[in-house]
C-alpha positions as CSV (number, residue, x, y, z in Angstrom):
1,M,25.4,266.1,-149.7
2,T,22.4,265.7,-152.1
3,K,20.9,262.4,-152.5
4,Y,18.9,261.7,-155.7
5,S,16.5,258.8,-155.8
6,R,15.6,257.1,-159.0
7,G,12.7,254.7,-159.7
8,F,9.3,254.3,-158.2
9,T,8.3,253.3,-154.7
10,V,6.3,250.2,-154.1
11,I,3.2,252.3,-153.2
12,E,3.4,254.2,-156.5
13,I,3.6,251.0,-158.5
14,L,0.7,249.5,-156.6
15,F,-1.4,252.6,-157.1
16,V,-0.8,252.7,-160.8
17,S,-1.5,248.9,-161.1
18,L,-4.7,249.3,-159.2
19,I,-5.9,252.0,-161.5
20,A,-5.0,249.9,-164.6
21,I,-6.8,246.9,-163.2
22,T,-9.9,248.9,-162.4
23,A,-9.9,250.5,-165.9
24,S,-9.6,247.0,-167.5
25,V,-12.4,245.6,-165.5
26,L,-14.7,248.5,-166.3
27,F,-13.8,248.2,-170.0
28,F,-14.7,244.5,-170.2
29,I,-17.9,245.0,-168.3
30,Q,-19.0,247.8,-170.7
31,K,-17.9,245.8,-173.7
32,S,-20.0,242.9,-172.6
33,N,-23.0,245.2,-172.1
34,L,-22.6,246.7,-175.5
35,E,-22.4,243.3,-177.1
36,I,-25.7,242.3,-175.4
37,V,-27.4,245.5,-176.5
38,A,-26.2,244.9,-180.1
39,S,-27.5,241.3,-180.0
40,D,-30.9,242.4,-178.7
41,N,-31.2,245.1,-181.4
42,T,-30.3,242.5,-184.1
43,K,-33.0,240.2,-182.8
44,K,-35.6,243.0,-182.8
45,T,-34.6,244.0,-186.4
46,A,-35.1,240.4,-187.6
47,I,-38.5,240.1,-185.9
48,N,-39.6,243.4,-187.4
49,A,-38.4,242.3,-190.9
50,M,-40.4,239.1,-190.6
51,Y,-43.5,240.9,-189.2
52,Y,-43.6,243.6,-191.9
53,S,-43.0,241.0,-194.6
54,L,-46.0,239.0,-193.3
55,E,-48.2,242.0,-192.9
56,E,-47.2,244.1,-196.0
57,S,-46.4,241.4,-198.5
58,F,-47.6,237.9,-197.7
59,Y,-51.0,238.6,-196.2
60,P,-52.3,241.1,-198.7
61,T,-51.4,238.7,-201.5
62,N,-52.7,235.5,-200.0
63,K,-55.3,236.6,-197.4
64,Y,-53.9,234.2,-194.8
65,Y,-50.7,233.6,-192.8
66,P,-48.4,230.7,-193.5
67,Q,-48.1,227.7,-191.1
68,T,-44.2,228.1,-191.2
69,I,-41.9,230.8,-192.2
70,S,-38.6,230.7,-194.1
71,S,-36.8,232.6,-196.8
72,D,-38.7,230.6,-199.4
73,I,-42.0,231.8,-198.1
74,L,-41.1,235.3,-197.1
75,K,-39.0,236.3,-200.1
76,T,-38.8,239.9,-199.1
77,V,-36.7,239.1,-196.0
78,D,-33.0,238.5,-196.1
79,S,-32.4,234.7,-195.5
80,A,-29.8,235.5,-192.8
81,L,-32.5,237.0,-190.6
82,F,-34.1,233.6,-190.0
83,T,-31.0,232.6,-188.0
84,D,-30.5,234.2,-184.6
85,P,-27.2,235.8,-183.6
86,S,-26.0,232.5,-182.1
87,G,-26.5,230.7,-185.4
88,V,-29.7,228.8,-184.7
89,K,-32.6,228.8,-187.2
90,I,-36.1,230.0,-186.3
91,N,-38.3,227.5,-184.5
92,T,-35.5,225.0,-183.8
93,A,-34.4,223.9,-180.3
94,G,-32.4,226.7,-178.6
95,S,-33.4,229.4,-181.1
96,A,-34.0,232.9,-179.8
97,Y,-36.7,233.3,-182.5
98,T,-40.1,231.6,-182.6
99,Y,-43.1,231.8,-185.0
100,V,-46.3,230.3,-183.6
101,P,-49.2,230.2,-186.1
102,T,-52.8,229.9,-184.7
103,N,-56.3,229.1,-186.0
104,C,-54.9,227.1,-188.9
105,Q,-56.8,225.0,-191.4
106,D,-55.2,223.4,-194.4
107,S,-51.9,225.2,-193.8
108,K,-53.7,228.5,-193.9
109,C,-53.6,230.4,-190.6
110,K,-55.7,233.4,-189.3
111,S,-53.1,234.6,-186.8
112,Y,-49.6,234.2,-185.4
113,T,-47.1,235.3,-182.8
114,L,-43.5,236.2,-183.6
115,K,-41.1,236.3,-180.6
116,A,-37.5,237.0,-179.9
117,T,-35.9,236.1,-176.5
118,L,-33.8,239.1,-175.4
119,Q,-31.0,239.2,-172.8
120,N,-31.5,242.7,-171.3
121,E,-35.2,243.1,-171.8
122,A,-38.5,241.2,-171.7
123,D,-39.2,239.0,-174.8
124,Y,-39.9,241.0,-177.9
125,T,-43.3,239.9,-179.3
126,K,-45.2,240.8,-182.5
127,T,-48.7,239.5,-183.3
128,N,-50.7,239.8,-186.5
129,K,-52.7,242.9,-187.1
130,N,-55.3,241.5,-189.4
């Protein structure tokens, strides 16, 4: 008398479920990490674009740095880069980007600091080179 069993045992179902749950958790953790890295890289790219526009375009032409920056002042920078990944404009409350001019007189500044607040690393800071 041969007895055939069909279906899965409870242990087999639990084992496969555990593997599926573990894989799902690892996937979402990794996805979150990749999104944070992408956001940090976007912030660095924006700060670098503003920095090089100030140093390579604005300063050589005007011989000073502006008191504020925007797409109207830095025409060589894409206007979307003045808004951080969460949609907040530079130098407004809650923005990941800040521009701090120093040694200013009559809206003409001698130096500045650009900064992006990152999630995975220390703040990304650029200062004037002239």
